C-alpha positions in Angstrom: -109.3 -44.6 -11.4 -111.3 -46.6 -8.8 -110.6 -44.0 -5.9 -111.7 -41.3 -8.4 -115.0 -43.0 -9.1 -115.7 -44.1 -5.6 -115.1 -40.4 -4.5 -117.5 -39.0 -7.1 -120.2 -41.6 -6.3 -119.9 -41.1 -2.5 -119.0 -37.5 -2.1 -122.7 -36.6 -0.9 -122.3 -39.0 2.1 -119.1 -37.7 3.2 -119.1 -34.6 5.5 -115.9 -35.0 7.3 -112.9 -37.0 6.1 -113.5 -39.4 9.0 -116.7 -40.3 7.5 -115.0 -41.8 4.2 -114.0 -45.1 5.8 -117.6 -45.8 7.1 -119.3 -44.7 3.8 -117.0 -47.0 1.7 -117.3 -49.8 3.9 -121.3 -49.3 3.7 -121.2 -49.4 -0.1 -118.9 -52.5 -0.2 -120.9 -54.5 2.4 -123.8 -56.8 1.5 -126.5 -56.8 4.4 -128.9 -58.9 2.1 -130.4 -60.9 4.9 -131.0 -58.1 7.4 -132.5 -56.1 4.7 -134.9 -59.0 3.6 -136.0 -59.8 7.1 -136.8 -56.1 8.0 -140.2 -54.6 7.9 -139.1 -52.0 5.2 -137.9 -55.0 3.2 -141.2 -57.1 3.4 -142.6 -55.0 0.4 -139.9 -55.7 -1.7 -139.6 -59.3 -0.9 -143.4 -59.7 -1.3 -143.3 -58.1 -5.0 -142.0 -61.5 -6.7 -138.5 -61.0 -5.6 -137.4 -64.7 -5.8 -138.5 -64.6 -9.6 -136.3 -61.4 -10.2 -133.4 -63.1 -8.3 -133.7 -66.2 -10.5 -133.6 -64.2 -13.6 -130.6 -62.1 -12.2 -128.8 -65.2 -11.4 -129.4 -66.5 -14.8 -127.9 -63.1 -16.3 -124.9 -63.6 -14.2 -124.1 -67.2 -14.7 -124.6 -66.6 -18.5 -121.9 -64.0 -18.4 -124.5 -61.4 -19.8 -124.3 -59.1 -16.7 -120.4 -59.4 -16.4 -120.3 -58.4 -20.2 -122.6 -55.4 -19.5 -120.3 -54.3 -16.5 -117.1 -54.6 -18.5 -118.9 -52.2 -20.9 -119.1 -49.5 -18.1 -122.0 -47.3 -17.3 -123.3 -47.3 -20.9 -123.3 -51.3 -20.8 -125.1 -51.3 -17.3 -127.8 -49.0 -18.6 -128.4 -50.9 -21.7 -128.4 -54.3 -19.7 -130.7 -52.8 -17.1 -133.2 -51.7 -20.0 -133.1 -55.2 -21.5 -133.6 -56.9 -18.1 -136.5 -54.6 -17.4 -138.4 -55.7 -20.7 -137.6 -59.3 -20.1 -139.3 -59.2 -16.8 -142.0 -56.7 -17.8 -140.8 -54.1 -15.0 -139.7 -50.6 -15.1 -139.1 -47.8 -12.8 -139.3 -48.6 -9.1 -140.6 -52.1 -9.6 -137.4 -52.9 -11.4 -134.8 -50.7 -9.6 -135.8 -51.5 -6.0 -135.4 -55.4 -6.5 -132.1 -54.9 -8.3 -130.9 -52.6 -5.7 -131.8 -55.1 -2.9 -130.4 -57.9 -4.6 -127.2 -56.4 -6.0 -126.4 -54.0 -3.0 -128.1 -55.8 -0.1 -129.8 -52.4 0.6 -133.0 -50.4 0.1 -131.1 -47.2 -0.3 -127.9 -45.8 -1.4 -126.0 -43.9 -4.0 -126.6 -44.3 -7.8 -127.0 -48.1 -8.3 -125.3 -48.2 -11.6 -122.2 -46.4 -10.1 -122.3 -48.6 -7.0 -122.4 -52.0 -9.0 -119.6 -50.9 -11.3 -117.5 -49.9 -8.3 -118.3 -53.2 -6.6 -117.5 -55.2 -9.7 -114.1 -53.2 -10.4 -113.1 -53.8 -6.8 -113.8 -57.6 -7.1 -111.7 -57.9 -10.2 -108.9 -55.9 -8.8 -108.4 -57.5 -5.6 -105.6 -55.4 -4.1 -108.0 -52.1 -4.3 -109.8 -53.0 -1.1 -108.6 -53.5 2.4 -110.4 -57.0 3.2 -110.9 -55.7 6.8 -113.7 -53.4 5.8 -116.0 -56.3 5.1 -116.1 -56.3 1.3 -118.3 -58.8 -0.6 -117.5 -59.2 -4.2 -120.1 -59.6 -6.9 -119.2 -63.4 -7.1 -119.8 -63.9 -3.5 -123.1 -61.9 -3.6 -124.3 -64.3 -6.3 -123.2 -67.1 -4.3 -125.3 -66.0 -1.3 -128.2 -65.3 -3.7 -128.4 -69.0 -4.9 -128.2 -70.2 -1.3 -130.9 -68.0 -0.2 -134.0 -70.0 1.3 -136.9 -67.8 -0.2 -139.6 -70.1 1.5 -137.9 -69.6 4.9 -137.7 -65.9 4.5 -141.3 -65.7 3.5 -142.3 -67.8 6.5 -140.3 -65.6 8.7 -142.2 -62.4 7.6 -145.6 -64.2 8.0 -144.7 -65.2 11.5 -143.8 -61.6 12.4 -146.9 -59.8 13.8 -147.9 -56.5 12.0 -147.3 -53.6 14.1 -150.5 -52.3 15.6 -151.5 -48.7 15.0 -152.1 -46.9 18.5 -154.8 -44.0 18.3 -153.8 -40.9 20.2 -156.3 -38.8 22.0 
């Protein structure tokens, strides 16, 4: 079942059979720190990301997120809707922070499908080869809890803004 769901989710990113390992490895990796320290990640970080992270961690610790993932895609969608209401966020202002916090990335395949696969791979430990850099949902949340938001903010503030150059 996992392989079928992964194939369906990732098929658009695979042109050649040799691309499959790279695409799957990318899905299962968690480059949160590099995303948050990037120029592209700065607007997401500045949109009260620590507050979203705190609420997300609370949902994980309470078992609420786990229960939703157990229920599959419908459970995920229902949970996201209620989580958005709790935060008074919807659309991109809800999904971008969730994508970054849960996948560690700014872009990727369907987030619901991605999170469900990551969850399933984590609870069925023998599905994924450990050499591909898989980071389980539990490990992702451990990393989120240890994140120093103030240091990240200070790092962005210390980076000079790119200067636009005029061409003649």
